[in-house]
ROVEXDREN-169921 format. One record per residue (C-alpha): residue number from 1; residue in three letters; chain; x, y, z negated. Coordinates in pm, whole numbers, padded with zeros to 5 digits, always signed. Layout:
N
+------+------+-------+--------+--------+--------+
! resi ! resn ! chain !      X !      Y !      Z !
+------+------+-------+--------+--------+--------+
!  NUM !  ALA !     A !      X !      Y !      Z !
...
+------+------+-------+--------+--------+--------+
! end
This chain:
62
+------+------+-------+--------+--------+--------+
! resi ! resn ! chain !      X !      Y !      Z !
+------+------+-------+--------+--------+--------+
!    1 !  UNK !     A ! -00357 ! +05908 ! -05339 !
!    2 !  UNK !     A ! -00464 ! +05970 ! -04983 !
!    3 !  UNK !     A ! -00206 ! +05737 ! -04827 !
!    4 !  UNK !     A ! -00305 ! +05431 ! -05025 !
!    5 !  UNK !     A ! -00466 ! +05154 ! -04827 !
!    6 !  UNK !     A ! -00657 ! +04855 ! -04953 !
!    7 !  UNK !     A ! -00462 ! +04532 ! -04957 !
!    8 !  UNK !     A ! -00742 ! +04344 ! -04783 !
!    9 !  UNK !     A ! -00714 ! +04582 ! -04483 !
!   10 !  UNK !     A ! -00356 ! +04475 ! -04416 !
!   11 !  UNK !     A ! -00371 ! +04195 ! -04162 !
!   12 !  UNK !     A ! -00164 ! +04102 ! -03859 !
!   13 !  UNK !     A ! -00475 ! +04130 ! -03639 !
!   14 !  UNK !     A ! -00530 ! +04495 ! -03743 !
!   15 !  UNK !     A ! -00292 ! +04636 ! -03482 !
!   16 !  UNK !     A ! -00422 ! +04992 ! -03507 !
!   17 !  UNK !     A ! -00325 ! +05007 ! -03875 !
!   18 !  UNK !     A ! +00014 ! +04845 ! -03820 !
!   19 !  UNK !     A ! +00106 ! +05089 ! -03542 !
!   20 !  UNK !     A ! +00102 ! +05369 ! -03801 !
!   21 !  UNK !     A ! +00395 ! +05202 ! -03978 !
!   22 !  UNK !     A ! +00617 ! +05160 ! -03670 !
!   23 !  UNK !     A ! +00836 ! +05444 ! -03545 !
!   24 !  UNK !     A ! +00902 ! +05551 ! -03186 !
!   25 !  UNK !     A ! +01173 ! +05289 ! -03138 !
!   26 !  UNK !     A ! +00950 ! +05005 ! -03258 !
!   27 !  UNK !     A ! +01117 ! +04971 ! -03596 !
!   28 !  UNK !     A ! +00932 ! +04943 ! -03925 !
!   29 !  UNK !     A ! +00938 ! +05263 ! -04127 !
!   30 !  UNK !     A ! +01077 ! +05261 ! -04479 !
!   31 !  UNK !     A ! +00873 ! +05269 ! -04794 !
!   32 !  UNK !     A ! +00992 ! +05617 ! -04887 !
!   33 !  UNK !     A ! +00880 ! +05755 ! -04552 !
!   34 !  UNK !     A ! +00540 ! +05581 ! -04566 !
!   35 !  UNK !     A ! +00473 ! +05671 ! -04930 !
!   36 !  UNK !     A ! +00339 ! +05320 ! -04994 !
!   37 !  UNK !     A ! +00366 ! +05103 ! -05300 !
!   38 !  UNK !     A ! +00606 ! +04808 ! -05300 !
!   39 !  UNK !     A ! +00334 ! +04544 ! -05273 !
!   40 !  UNK !     A ! +00171 ! +04730 ! -04984 !
!   41 !  UNK !     A ! +00502 ! +04764 ! -04803 !
!   42 !  UNK !     A ! +00576 ! +04393 ! -04836 !
!   43 !  UNK !     A ! +00235 ! +04304 ! -04693 !
!   44 !  UNK !     A ! +00276 ! +04554 ! -04410 !
!   45 !  UNK !     A ! +00619 ! +04415 ! -04321 !
!   46 !  UNK !     A ! +00491 ! +04058 ! -04321 !
!   47 !  UNK !     A ! +00189 ! +04155 ! -04109 !
!   48 !  UNK !     A ! +00410 ! +04337 ! -03856 !
!   49 !  UNK !     A ! +00640 ! +04036 ! -03828 !
!   50 !  UNK !     A ! +00345 ! +03802 ! -03775 !
!   51 !  UNK !     A ! +00187 ! +04034 ! -03517 !
!   52 !  UNK !     A ! +00516 ! +04047 ! -03327 !
!   53 !  UNK !     A ! +00545 ! +03669 ! -03334 !
!   54 !  UNK !     A ! +00188 ! +03633 ! -03203 !
!   55 !  UNK !     A ! +00266 ! +03893 ! -02929 !
!   56 !  UNK !     A ! +00014 ! +04145 ! -03060 !
!   57 !  UNK !     A ! +00289 ! +04403 ! -03116 !
!   58 !  UNK !     A ! +00607 ! +04453 ! -02911 !
!   59 !  UNK !     A ! +00948 ! +04404 ! -03069 !
!   60 !  UNK !     A ! +01066 ! +04728 ! -02907 !
!   61 !  UNK !     A ! +00874 ! +05021 ! -02766 !
!   62 !  UNK !     A ! +00941 ! +05131 ! -02413 !
+------+------+-------+--------+--------+--------+
! end
């Protein structure tokens, strides 16, 4: 599949990758919309939450 990403690429410091999974309002996109597997989606969600906590990503987009 073309949308599959490697699990070792998912990291809270990889902001460019995580921005692809956040919509215009700053919310995380659903798994059905992203076409990701369940394990990938869980890792993406955890990485986004960590990046927000470390102030690498905003909680809301302006």
